[in-house]
C-alpha angles and dihedrals in degrees: 000000000000112000120155122179113211115263088230090060093044091055094053115110095212138079092283091055091047091050091048092051090049092050091048091049090049091050091049091049092048090049090052092048093049090048091052092047090052091049091048092048091052091048091049091050091051092048091050091052090050091049090051091052092048092049090051091050090049090050092050091049091049090051091051091050091048090051092049092049090049090052092050090048092052090048092051091049091050091051093048091054093057 
């Protein structure tokens, strides 16, 4: 958002100058808000990617534990058959 009110309008001491200053203030505030939204969106994206990686690691660890438990179970069954 790139809105610039003319300096000539901003210097006026009448309603037009007041309106110009208000429009400029609104544009500056909107620019700040959009910048913050963009920063927050990038942060949210990064957090989501980190969460996805952590979920994948948790899934891999759970699969390894399941495999280990299965191996122990098979070993226990084999020993009980002896």
